[in-house]
N, C-alpha and C positions, 0 to 999 in steps of 0.2 A: 796107202791111198795116194793115187796119182791124179794130177789135174794139169794137163800140158797146154791147154788152149785158153789163154787169157789175155786181155787187152789193157791198154793204159790211156791216159788222157791225151797222149801224143797223136792218137788216131782221130781226134776231134769229134768223136761221137761216143766217148766213154767218160765215166765220172770217177772221182776218187784218186787218192795218191797210191803209188805202188806199195808204200808202207802199209796202207789200210788193207790192200789185197792180201799181203803176206800175213798180217795179223788175223784176218778172217780165215785164211787157210789153216793156220796153226790152231785156231779155235775149233775148226771142224775136223781136226785130226788128219789133215793132209800132210804127208811126209815128203812128197816129191812134187814140187810146184814149178810150172813153167810159164814165163811170159812169152807170148808169141803175137806181138802187136802187128797191125797191118803194115807191111813193108811199103816203102815209097815206090811210086812209079809216076810217069809223066801224065798219065790219065787219071781222072777221078781224084784229084789232089785233095779235095776238101774232106775226104773220108779216110785219110791215112797220114802218117808222119811224113815229113819232108826228108830229103837226103841229108840235109844239115842236122837233122835230129838223131841220126843213127848212132853217132859216137856217144852222145849224151844218154840215149836209151841204154846202150850197152854198159856204159859206166854206172848208171843207176842200178842195173842188175848186179854188177860186181860189188857195189857198195852194200847192197842188201844182203848178199852172201856173207859178208863180214859181220853185218849187224845182227843177222839171225842164223847163227851156225847150227841150230838144232833142226832146221828144215833145209832140205836140198833145194836150192833155187837154180833153175835152168833158164837160159836165154835162147830165144828163137825168133823167127818171123813167120807170120802168115803171108804167103806170097801169092798174088793173083797170077794164074797161068794165062797168059795172053800171047799173041804172036811174037811179042818182043819183051821177054823177061829181062830185066836190067841186070847186067853182070855185076854192077855195084852192090846188088843185094846178094847174089849167089856167092860172091867171094868173101862175105863176112865170116869171121871166125865165131860161130855160134854152136849151140848144142844140137839144134835140129831146125829144119825148115818144113813148115806145113804148106802143101800145095792146095790151093782152092780155086774154084771157079765161081765168080759172081757176075760174069758178063758173057752174053752171047752177042758177038760183034760189039756194038755200042749200047746194047740193052742191059741195064742193071736189073735183071729179072727178080732179084730179091729185095729191091728198093721200093717201098710204098709209093714213091714219087712216080714210078713207071708202071704201076699196077694195071693201068688201062690197056697196056700193050697186050696183056694176056687175052683180052677179048678179040684181038685181031689175029691171034695165032692158033694153029691146031696143036692141042696139048701133046698128042703123041709125037708129032714132029719136033716139038720143043724138047721133049725128053730124049729123042734120038740124037738131036744136035748136041744136047748137053753131055750125054754119056760118051759120045764120040770125042768130045774135048777131054773128058776124064781119061779116056783111053790114051789119047795123045800125051796128056800130062804124065801118065805113068811111064810111057815109052820114052819120055824126055830124060828120065833118070836124074832130074834136078832136085827132087824133094824126098824127104824121109817119110812123111805122114800125109795121107789123104784127108783133107779137111771136109767135114760134113758132106759125106759122099753123095747123098741125095738131097742136097739143099734146094734143088729145083722144085720140090714139093712144098716149099715154105708157106705159100698162100693156100694150100690144100687143093690145088689143081692136080688131079690124078689122071693118069692115062687110062685109056680103055684097054690097051695091050698089057700083057703080062710083064710086070716090072722086072722079073728075073731075066726074061729074054731081052728086054731093052738094055739092061745093065750088064749082060753076060760078057761081052767083049771087053768092056772096061774092067770088070772084076778079074778076068783072065790076065789082062795086061798088068794089073796091080800085083797079082800073084807072081807072074813071070819076072817082074822087076823088083820083087822082095820089098815092096812098100808096106807100110803099116796103115791100118784104117782106125780112125778114132771112133769110139762111141761118144757122140756129142749130144749133151742133154739140152742144148738150146732150143731144139725143136719143140720141147714141151712148153716153152714160153711164147711160141708162135701159133698162128692160126691152125697149123697142121696138128699140133698137140701130140707129137710122138718123137722118139729119138731119131737122130740121123746116125746111121742108116736105120731103116725100118727093120722090124724083126724078120720079115721075109728075106731081105737082103743079107741080114746078119746070118741067117741060116746058110745061105749060099756062100758067104764069106768063110764060115767055119768049114764048109765042105772043101774049099780051096786051100785050107790050112794057112790062111792069111793071119798074121799077127795083129793084135789090137792094142790100143791104148785108150785113154779117157780124157775128155775135155769138157768143161762147162761153158766155154766161150763167154766168159764173164766180161761184161762191159761196165759193171759197177761192183764194189766189194760185196754187196749182198748176194750176188750171183755166183760167187766163188763156191765151188763144190756142189753146185745146183744138181740135185738128184744123183749125186755121185754114187751113193750106196746102191741105188737102183741100177746104175750102169754096171756095177760089180755083180749084182745079183743076176742081171741079164746075161753077162758073160759066163757066169757059173752055170746057169740054166742051159746055155748052148754047149757046154762042155769044155770051156777054156780053163786051163790050169795056170797059165802065165799071162802076164801083161808086160808091155814093153815101154821103156823110156829111152832117151838118148843122152849121151854125153860126148861132146866133140864129134858129133855125127855118127857115133858108134852105138849100135843097138845093145841094150842091156835088159835082161829078163828079170822079172820079179814074180814070185809065187803069188797067186790070188788067194 
């Protein structure tokens, strides 16, 4: 059982100690567990760790590896893809980097504080803009994993157009650049009430032979492994035989 997308109190919007997250992972039978807290950047500072926190965060991960030798603990970052991704993040010696998009220009589209902006925008245009950024993110070759591929649906605003056509160029870019896509269960805790990505996009992802991994996007210990068995069952249903994790930015396959 693999769960690579999990946060810590350093991002300022998660609860519980890292020790509590690991204990919950062990309790739920997870054998490969990754911390991937929100990487620092100069924008949106209140929802992420600071640059001064990075060394401490990585040290905590290393200490937990020694304390809990019976579970493989990995360290990574979830990095916002913006026009200026900070080199201080990209140069860290970690196991993997998750690339995510939470902003269209200065609009934090998944933040309830800015929900009203949706009423001012054409939903299909928003999706086109979002997936164009995903495409650019894949082409940047900065990251290993695509975080919550269709996060744009979080508040259940759905496009009129075919989602497979809207996402096609982005998925092709992900395939061309050998990125991995996570099946992220956090959408089941949101208004949209479905995995990221949707089953329709997952069918397309399988057609493009894109590798997958799993993440619960936990922001408190109780969310660790959230619907992880269902993630595995979905992958099996789609015909996947292997799942991926990373060590030192190298891809490693495990049988499902």
